[in-house]
N, C-alpha and C positions, 0 to 999 in steps of 0.2 A: 504494499499499499504506499502510495506517494505521500511523503510528509508535506504538511501545509503551513502557510503563514496564516495565522489566525488573529483577528482583531477582536478584543472585548471592549465594549463601550459601557462604562459605569454610570450610575445615576448621580455622581457628583464629579463635575469637572470645573476647575478654576480657570478663569481667563475671559477674554472678551469674546462675545458671541461669534463674530466673523472669523476670528482666529481659531476658535474651537471647531466651527464648520469646516474651515479649510484643512485643519489637522486631520479630521475624520476622513474627509474626501481624498487627501493626499497619502493616507496610510495604505500601503500595498497589503492586500489580504485576499486569500483564497476562500475564506470562510469567516462570517461575522456573527458574533454572539453579543446580544444586549443583556445586561444584568439589570433587572428591574427597570427603574426609570431611565436607563441609558436608551430605551427605545425612543424617547422623546428627542434626544440629541440626534439619533440616527434619522428619524423622520425629518427633522429640520435641515439636516445636511443632504437629504435626498437619498439616503442609503437604506436598502432593504436588508434586514438581518436574516440570517439562516435560521438562528434559534433565539428565543427570548426566554429567560429563566428568572425566577424570583418569587418572593412572597408578595411583591407589588404593594408593599406598604409605602414606599417612596412615591410610586406612580399614583396610588389611590384606587386603582381598579385593575383588574387583570385583562390584558388584551385578548382578542379572540384570534384563533387561527390554529392550524395544525402544527405550527412551529413554536408554540407556547408551551412551556413547562412550568406549571404552578406548584409551589411548595408551601407547606404551613409556615406561619409566622414564627412559631416556636420550633426552632430547629438548631442543630449543632453547628452547621456550616453557614457562613454568610453567603449572600447572593454571588459575591465575587468568587468565593471558593467553589460554589456550584458551577459557575461559568468556566473556571479553570479546569475543574474535573471534566467538563464536557469538551473543552479544548484538547485535553490530553487524549480523551476517548476518540476524538476525531483526528488523531494522528498529527498533532501540532509538532512542528520543528522549531517555530519561532512564534511567540505570542506577544503582541503589542496591546497593553492595557491603556485605554484612553481614560484618564482621570484617576480617581483613587488617592490623590495627593492633596493635602490641605484639609480645611474644614476641621472635623473632629480629629484630635490627635490620636485617640485610641484607634479610630479607623485606619489612619495612616500607618501606625505601627503594625497593626494587624495585617494590613496589605503588604507591607514589607516582609513580614514573616511568611505570608502566602507565597510571594514570589521566590523566596528561598526554598520553601518546601516543594513547590511544583516544578522548580528547575533542577531537582536532584538527579534526574535521568538524562541530563544534557540538553534539555529544552531551553532555548534562550528566551528569557522574559524581560521585557522592558515596559515600565510604567511611566507614561508621559502625559504632559498637558502642554499648553502653548509656551510655557516659560521654563520647564524643568523636565528631567527625566531621572528615574531611579532604576538601577539594574543590579544583578548579582553576578559576581565573578568568582569562579573557582580556580584552583592552582593552574598556572600556565601563563600564556601571554594573550593580551587582547588590545586592540587598537580602538581608541575612543575619538570620534570626530568632534570638532568644535571650531572655535575661532579665537583669535588673539583677544585676551582679556576675559574670555568667558570663564565662569567659575567652575571649578572641578573639586569635588570633595570625595574622600574615600574613608570608610569606617569598617573596623573589624566587627563582623557579626559573631564570629567564634571568639573564644578567650584571646587567641593570638592569631595574627597573620604574619608569617615569617618569610624572610627573603624578599621583601617588597622593594621593587625598583621602578621608578618613573623615568621615562624619556620624553622630553618635550613639555615638561611642566615647569612653571616659574620657580617653584621650590622643589628641587630634585630629591629623590631618595635613592639610595644604593644599598641593596641587601639589608633592609631595615626590618625591624620587628615592631608592629603596632598592636595595641590591645583594645578590647571593647570597654575599658574603663577610663580611657583618655582620648579625646578627639584630636590627635595630632594631625590627621589628614584633612581637617576642614579648611575650606576657603583657599584652595590652591587655584592656579589659573593656567589656561592654555597660553603658551608662547606663540604658537603658530596654529595649524589646522588640526593637529592631532597630538594625543598623548598615548604612549605605549606603556602599559601597566603589566608587570609580571611579578609573580611570587610563587613560593614553594608550597606552603601549607595554609590551611584555614579557608574562610569564606569572607569575601569583601562585598560591601554595599558601596556602589558608586553612584554619585549624584552629580549631574551637570545642570547648571542653571544660568539663565540670562539675567536673573535678579540682581 
């Protein structure tokens, strides 16, 4: 089965209306899932989702259609977790989550934990809005695109991330160890168009922002 690029549209997206609509339309996807009120953003951007899932407390009513999966309000998994599970079931190789950042802090922290959990089997997951992106990196090397002066932050999700090396960052690191109890990696910057990040052990949360 061919692996897919899947977009998940959440019910909370920070940013200007036109920029949100543009971001949704410009995100390449073979399959689109809306989590609860995310269907409103999809409709506004002229996008038809393949699946809509949620308890629909954010939307206020359950949409009609064969592509709708309604679940109880009292449940263990959040609507985004359900959407991520469906993305994995539909053979995702890359998942782009539109929204899920900002607003309630507990939701943002929970969403970061979600992308760590659902990327365990090698699926690349990026959570984005018009101003920022959050992703998970595991040991190895990865290139991050950006622009001169764009902010770049990296945080240890595990107790330690070892052997951390940056190339192309304003504040370089070479074979460094960072911990999840001190934010050494906050507010770095791109010198040019990309930063190369490599490390040996641990899990890294990477944030790029225009703010």
